[in-house]
VEXMI-403833 format. One record per atom (N, C-alpha, C): residue in three letters; x, y, z. Coordinates in steps of 0.2 Angstrom, whole numbers, plus 5000, padded with zeros to 4 digits. Example, Ala and Ser with C-alpha at 12.3 -4.5 7.8 and 13.67 -1.06 7.14 Angstrom:
<nodes>
ALA506649725039 ALA506249785039 ALA506649845039 SER506449895035 SER506849955036 SER506450005039 
</nodes>
This chain:
<nodes>
MET479152035606 MET479352065600 MET480052045598 LYS480152025592 LYS480851995590 LYS481352055589 LYS481952035591 LYS482452085590 LYS482852075584 PHE483152125581 PHE483452115575 PHE484252115576 THR484552065574 THR485252055575 THR485552045568 LYS486252045568 LYS486552035561 LYS486651965559 GLY486651955553 GLY486751895550 GLY486251835551 MET486351775549 MET485951715551 MET486151655548 PHE485651615549 PHE485551565545 PHE484951535545 ALA484751515540 ALA484051475539 ALA484251435534 SER484051405531 SER484251345527 SER484351345520 ALA484351305520 ALA484551275514 ALA484251265508 ALA484751245510 ALA484451205506 ALA484251225500 LEU484451245500 LEU484151255497 LEU484451265492 ALA484351295490 ALA484451275486 ALA484151265481 THR484051255472 THR483451235468 THR483451235461 ALA483051195458 ALA482951185451 ALA482251195450 VAL481951225446 VAL481251235445 VAL481151255438 ILE480551235436 ILE480251255429 ILE479751315430 GLY479951375431 GLY479351415432 GLY479551495431 GLY479151535432 GLY479251605431 GLY478851665433 THR478551695429 THR478151765431 THR477451755431 ALA477151785435 ALA476351775436 ALA476051825431 VAL475451805429 VAL475051845425 VAL474351865428 ALA474151925425 ALA473551955429 ALA472951905428 ALA472851875422 ALA472251835421 ALA472551765418 GLN472451715422 GLN472651655420 GLN472251625414 ALA472551605408 ALA472251575403 ALA472251505402 ALA472751475404 ALA472851395404 ALA472751365411 THR472751305411 THR472651265418 THR473251215418 THR473551205412 THR474051145412 THR474651165409 TYR475251125410 TYR475851145407 TYR476151075405 THR476651085400 THR477051025398 THR477851035399 PRO478151005403 PRO478951005404 PRO479250965399 THR479750985395 THR480150935391 THR480850945393 GLY481150885394 GLY481850885396 GLY482050815398 SER482650805401 SER482850745404 SER483150755411 THR483750765412 THR484050775418 THR484150855419 VAL484150875426 VAL484250945427 VAL484850945432 SER485251005432 SER485751015437 SER485851085438 PHE485451115443 PHE485451185445 PHE485951195450 ALA486451245448 ALA486951265453 ALA486851345453 LYS487251375458 LYS487251445460 LYS487451475453 THR487051525451 THR487251565445 THR487951595445 SER488351585440 SER489051605440 SER489051675441 GLY489551695445 GLY489651765446 GLY489351795453 LEU488951755456 LEU488651775462 LEU489151745468 THR489151785473 THR489551765479 THR489251705482 GLY488651695482 GLY488351645486 GLY487551645485 VAL487251595488 VAL486551595489 VAL486351605496 GLY485951655498 GLY485751675504 GLY485051655507 PHE485051635513 PHE484351615516 PHE484351655522 THR483751705522 THR483751745528 THR483051735532 ASP483151725538 ASP482651725543 ASP482351805544 ILE481851815541 ILE481551885540 ILE481451915547 GLU481151875551 GLU480951905558 GLU481551915562 ALA482051875562 ALA482651885566 ALA483251925562 GLY483151935556 GLY483651975552 GLY484351935552 GLN484251865552 GLN484851825551 GLN484951795545 THR485551795542 THR485651765535 THR486151715535 LEU486051655532 LEU486551605530 LEU486651605523 THR487351605521 THR487551615514 THR487951545513 CYS487751515507 CYS488151455505 CYS488451475498 SER489151455498 SER489551465492 SER489351415486 THR489051355489 THR488851305484 THR488251275486 PHE487751275481 PHE487051245483 PHE486851215476 THR486851155475 THR486651115469 THR486051075470 LEU485551075465 LEU485051035465 LEU484950995458 ALA484950935459 ALA484950895453 ALA484450835453 GLY484250815447 GLY483750765447 GLY483450755440 SER482850735439 SER482550725432 SER481850745431 ILE481650755425 ILE481050775423 ILE480550715423 VAL479950725426 VAL479450675427 VAL479050675420 ASN479050615417 ASN478650605411 ASN478650665406 SER479250675403 SER479450725399 SER478950725393 GLY478650785391 GLY478250795385 GLY477550775387 VAL477350755393 VAL476650745395 VAL476350805399 ASN475750815396 ASN475350875399 ASN475150855406 ARG475150915411 ARG474950905418 ARG474650965421 ALA474250965426 ALA473951025429 ALA474451065432 TYR474351135432 TYR474751175436 TYR474851155443 GLY475451155446 GLY475551135453 GLY475751065453 ALA475651025448 ALA475850955448 ALA476550945447 ASN476850895450 ASN477650885449 ASN477850885442 GLY478350925440 GLY478650925434 GLY479350885434 GLY479650885440 GLY480250855441 GLY480450835448 ASN480850785449 ASN481050765455 ASN481850785456 LEU481950815462 LEU482650835463 LEU482950795469 SER483250735467 SER483450685472 SER484150695475 THR484550735472 THR485250745474 THR485350825475 ILE485350835482 ILE485450905484 ILE486050915488 THR486550955486 THR487150965490 THR487351035491 SER487651055497 SER487851115498 SER488551115502 SER488851175502 SER489551175505 SER489651255506 GLY490151265511 GLY490351335512 GLY489751375515 CYS489351345519 CYS488751385522 CYS488951415529 SER488851475530 SER489051515536 SER488651575538 ASN488651585544 ASN488251645547 ASN488751685551 PRO488751755551 PRO489251795554 PRO489351775562 LEU488751765565 LEU488751745572 LEU488851675573 ALA488551625570 ALA488551555571 ALA489151525568 GLY489451555563 GLY490051525559 GLY489851475554 ALA490251425553 ALA490051365549 ALA489451335550 THR489051315545 THR488351285546 THR488351225541 THR488051175544 THR487951115539 THR487251115538 VAL487051105531 VAL486351105529 VAL486251035526 THR485850995529 THR485650925527 THR484950925524 PRO484850915517 PRO484250915514 PRO483850845516 THR483250845517 THR482850785518 THR482350775513 GLY482250705512 GLY481750685507 GLY481950705500 THR481450695495 THR481550715488 THR481150775487 TRP481450835484 TRP481050895483 TRP480750885476 GLY480250925474 GLY479950925468 GLY479950995465 VAL479750995458 VAL479751065455 VAL479051065451 ALA478751115450 ALA478151125447 ALA478051195444 VAL477751195438 VAL477551265435 VAL476851275438 THR476751345440 THR476051355444 THR475651405440 GLY475851425434 GLY475451475431 GLY475651485424 ASP475251525420 ASP475451545413 ASP476151565412 LYS476451545406 LYS477051565404 LYS476951635400 VAL477351685402 VAL477351745398 VAL478051755395 GLY478051755388 GLY478651755384 GLY479051695386 THR479651705389 THR480151645391 THR480051625398 VAL479651665402 VAL479651655409 VAL478951625411 ALA479051575416 ALA478451545419 ALA478451545427 PRO477951555430 PRO477951555438 PRO478151475440 ALA478551465445 ALA478651395447 ALA478751395454 ARG478751335457 ARG478751315464 ARG479251255465 LEU479651265470 LEU480051205472 LEU479651175478 THR479451115478 THR478951085483 THR479351035487 SER478951015493 SER479250965497 SER479950985500 VAL480051045501 VAL480751065503 VAL480851055510 GLY481351025512 GLY481551005519 GLY482251005520 ALA482451025526 ALA483251025528 ALA483351035535 ASN483851005538 ASN484051005544 ASN484751055544 LEU484751105549 LEU485351145549 LEU485651135556 SER486351135556 SER486751125562 SER487351175562 ALA487351215568 ALA487951255569 ALA488151245576 ALA488651275578 ALA488851275585 ALA488351295590 ASN488051245594 ASN487551265599 ASN486951285596 CYS486751265590 CYS486051275587 CYS485951225582 LYS485351195582 LYS485051155577 LYS484351165576 PHE484151165570 PHE483451175568 PHE483251155561 SER482651145560 SER482451125553 SER481951175550 ILE481951165543 ILE481551215539 ILE481151165534 GLY480551195532 GLY480151155527 GLY479651205523 GLY479351175518 GLY478851215514 GLY479051215507 VAL478951275504 VAL479051275497 VAL479451335495 VAL479651345489 VAL480051405487 VAL479751425480 ASN479351485481 ASN479051515475 ASN479551555471 GLY479451555464 GLY479951595460 GLY479751585453 LYS480251595448 LYS480151595441 LYS480651565438 PHE480551535432 PHE481051495428 PHE481051525421 ASP481651555419 ASP481651585412 ASP482051535407 THR481651505402 THR481951455398 THR482451485393 SER482551555393 SER483051585388 SER483751575391 ASN483751585398 ASN484451575401 ASN484451515406 GLN483951475406 GLN483851415410 GLN483951435418 ARG483751495420 ARG483851515427 ARG483251515431 PHE483251485437 PHE482751495442 PHE482951545447 THR482451595448 THR482551645453 THR481951645458 PRO482151645464 PRO481551645469 PRO481251715469 ASN480651715471 ASN480251785472 ASN480651815478 SER480551885478 SER480851925484 SER480351915489 GLY480551935495 GLY480151925501 GLY480151855504 ALA479551835508 ALA479451775510 ALA479451725504 SER479851665505 SER479851615499 SER479351565500 GLY479051555505 GLY478651495507 GLY478951445511 LEU479551455513 LEU479951415518 LEU479851445525 THR479751405530 THR479751425537 THR480251385541 ILE480351405547 ILE480751365552 ILE480151315555 THR480251255555 THR479751205557 THR479851175564 SER480451175566 SER480651145572 SER481251165575 ILE481351175582 ILE481951185585 ILE481951145591 PRO482451095591 PRO482451045597 PRO482551085603 ALA482351055609 ALA482351085615 ALA483151075618 PRO483351125622 PRO484051115624 PRO484151055628 SER484751025628 SER484950965631 SER485650975634 ALA485950925637 ALA486650935640 ALA487150935634 GLY486950895629 GLY487450885623 GLY487250945618 ASN486650975618 ASN486451025613 ASN486151085617 PRO486551125620 PRO486251185624 PRO485851235620 GLN485951235613 GLN485551285609 GLN485551355611 THR486151375614 THR486251445616 THR486351485610 MET486551465604 MET486651505598 MET485951525595 CYS485551475596 CYS484851485593 CYS484551545597 VAL484651555603 VAL484351605607 VAL484751675605 THR485351665604 THR485751725602 THR485451755595 LEU485351705590 LEU485151725584 LEU484351745584 ASP484051725589 ASP483351745590 ASP482851715585 ILE483051655582 ILE482651615578 ILE482051575581 GLN481451575578 GLN480951545582 GLN480551505577 VAL480151455579 VAL479751415575 VAL479251455572 GLY479151455565 GLY478651495561 GLY478951555558 ASP479551565559 ASP479951625556 ASP479951605548 THR479851665544 THR479851655537 THR480551665534 ILE480651635528 ILE481351635525 ILE481251665518 SER481751715517 SER481851745510 SER482451715507 ILE482451705501 ILE483051685497 ILE483351735492 SER484051745493 SER484351785488 SER484751745483 GLY484851775477 GLY485251735472 GLY484851695467 SER485151655463 SER484751615458 SER485151555456 TRP484851505453 TRP485151445451 TRP485051435443 THR485551415440 THR485551405433 THR485651335431 ASN485251305427 ASN485351235424 ASN485951225420 GLY486351185422 GLY486951175418 GLY486851105414 GLY486351075414 GLY486151015411 GLY485851025404 PRO485550975401 PRO485150985395 PRO484651035396 ALA484551075391 ALA484051135391 ALA483351105393 LEU482951145397 LEU482251125399 LEU481851175395 SER481251145393 SER480751195390 SER480051185393 VAL479651235393 VAL479051235397 VAL478451265392 THR477951225391 THR477451245386 THR476751255391 THR476451305390 THR475751315393 THR475251335388 PRO474851285386 PRO474451285380 PRO473851335382 
</nodes>
């Protein structure tokens, strides 16, 4: 049975730009159209940071900066729900730390994608950040995370907000201890492969406005 300790870290990465929002009871459409050019999602102004919490371990990593930037794929072209609406090829973070592990480096891997996943209601549509991956490193603890981040995108304020609870991200691997990497902090934090991650905070697009149409 997992023990609950203070603080954490779980990744990153996070981080995110998405085109999406709120789920509806009965889905009426099956496709959506994103319209825009470049995107630049940064931590929403006024928030102290973006937090990533290992739910089972009760450990949280907070990043003061987490930016996701990229471009819309085939702007103005209709596509199925869940199909990529944009690529986020530039992801940066800084000021990431956990109360126990201290300063933590988050290194995103691959190109993340974003997609609308359901009907838009008013100005809000459900969205998903896809192909998410990142490696995390702190004193005596390294691990990787991967999966998706489910949330919503509001076109009125250009803000992506992750859903509460498990986001769709999990801890995917923890290297075995070695002479140069004892992994003792990972044991202290009680993080394990398969642990689920929740995300607090939100990201706001500071680039050209994005629009989403669900016919």
